[in-house]
C-alpha positions in Angstrom: -6.7 -13.9 55.9 -9.7 -15.0 58.0 -9.6 -15.4 61.7 -11.2 -18.3 63.4 -13.8 -17.2 65.9 -15.1 -20.5 67.3 -13.8 -23.7 68.8 -11.1 -25.6 66.9 -13.5 -28.5 66.1 -11.0 -30.0 63.6 -8.6 -31.0 66.4 -11.3 -32.7 68.3 -12.4 -34.6 65.2 -8.8 -35.6 64.6 -8.6 -36.9 68.2 -11.6 -39.1 67.5 -10.1 -40.2 64.2 -6.8 -41.2 66.0 -8.8 -43.4 68.3 -10.8 -44.8 65.4 -7.6 -45.6 63.5 -6.2 -47.2 66.6 -9.3 -49.4 66.9 -8.7 -50.4 63.3 -5.2 -51.6 64.2 -6.6 -53.9 66.9 -7.3 -56.5 64.2 -3.6 -56.5 63.4 -1.6 -59.5 64.5 1.8 -57.9 64.4 3.6 -56.2 67.2 4.1 -53.2 64.9 0.4 -52.7 64.5 -0.2 -52.7 68.2 2.7 -50.3 68.9 1.3 -47.9 66.2 -2.2 -48.3 67.7 -0.8 -47.6 71.1 0.9 -44.4 69.9 -2.3 -43.2 68.1 -4.7 -43.9 70.9 -2.4 -42.4 73.6 0.0 -39.7 72.5 -1.7 -38.5 69.4 -5.2 -38.4 71.0 -3.9 -36.7 74.1 -1.9 -34.2 72.1 -4.8 -33.3 69.9 -7.2 -33.0 72.9 -4.7 -30.8 74.7 -4.1 -28.6 71.6 -7.9 -28.3 71.3 -8.3 -27.1 74.9 -5.4 -24.7 74.7 -6.4 -23.1 71.4 -10.1 -22.9 72.5 -9.2 -21.2 75.7 -6.8 -18.8 73.9 -9.6 -17.8 71.5 -12.1 -17.4 74.3 -9.8 -15.1 76.3 -8.7 -13.0 73.3 -10.2 -9.5 73.9 -9.6 -8.4 70.3 -11.9 -11.0 68.7 -15.5 -12.0 69.0 -15.9 -15.7 70.0 -18.9 -17.3 68.4 -20.7 -20.1 70.2 -24.1 -21.4 70.9 -25.5 -21.7 74.5 -24.2 -24.9 76.1 -21.5 -25.4 73.4 -18.6 -25.3 75.7 -20.0 -28.1 77.9 -20.7 -30.2 74.8 -17.1 -29.9 73.6 -15.8 -30.6 77.1 -17.9 -33.8 77.1 -16.7 -34.7 73.6 -13.1 -34.2 74.7 -13.7 -36.4 77.8 -15.2 -39.1 75.6 -12.3 -39.1 73.1 -9.8 -39.3 76.0 -11.7 -42.1 77.7 -12.0 -44.1 74.5 -8.3 -43.5 73.9 -7.5 -44.9 77.4 -9.6 -48.0 76.8 -8.0 -48.7 73.4 -4.5 -47.9 74.7 -5.1 -50.5 77.5 -6.0 -53.2 74.9 -3.0 -52.4 72.8 -0.7 -52.5 75.8 -2.2 -55.9 76.8 -1.4 -57.3 73.3 2.1 -55.8 73.3 2.8 -57.3 76.8 1.4 -60.7 75.6 3.7 -60.6 72.5 6.8 -59.7 74.5 6.2 -62.3 77.1 6.0 -65.0 74.5 9.2 -63.8 72.7 
C-alpha cells in the first residue's frame, strides 16, 4: 500500500468539476436542473474544498511521513481553492435566482 505524500489534488479537481457541471446545468430550463446545479455548486464544491483542506493539513502535520511539495505550492493550492469556492458562490447565486423565479411564477 502506498502512502500519499503530497496535497490531495484530486479533491480540488473534483471541486472544480462540480462547479463546471453546475455551469452546464445553467442551460437547463427545468427546476430540477437548477436544484441539481445549486447542490453541485454549493454543497458538493464546499464539501470537496473542505475535505481538501482537512486532508492536506493532516498530511502536512503528520510527523511520520515526508510531505512532498514545491516552493510556493501551498499558496497556489490556497488560491485555487479560493477560486473554486468563489466560482461556486457565483454559480450558486445564478441557480438560486432561477429557482426563485420559477417558484414565484408557480
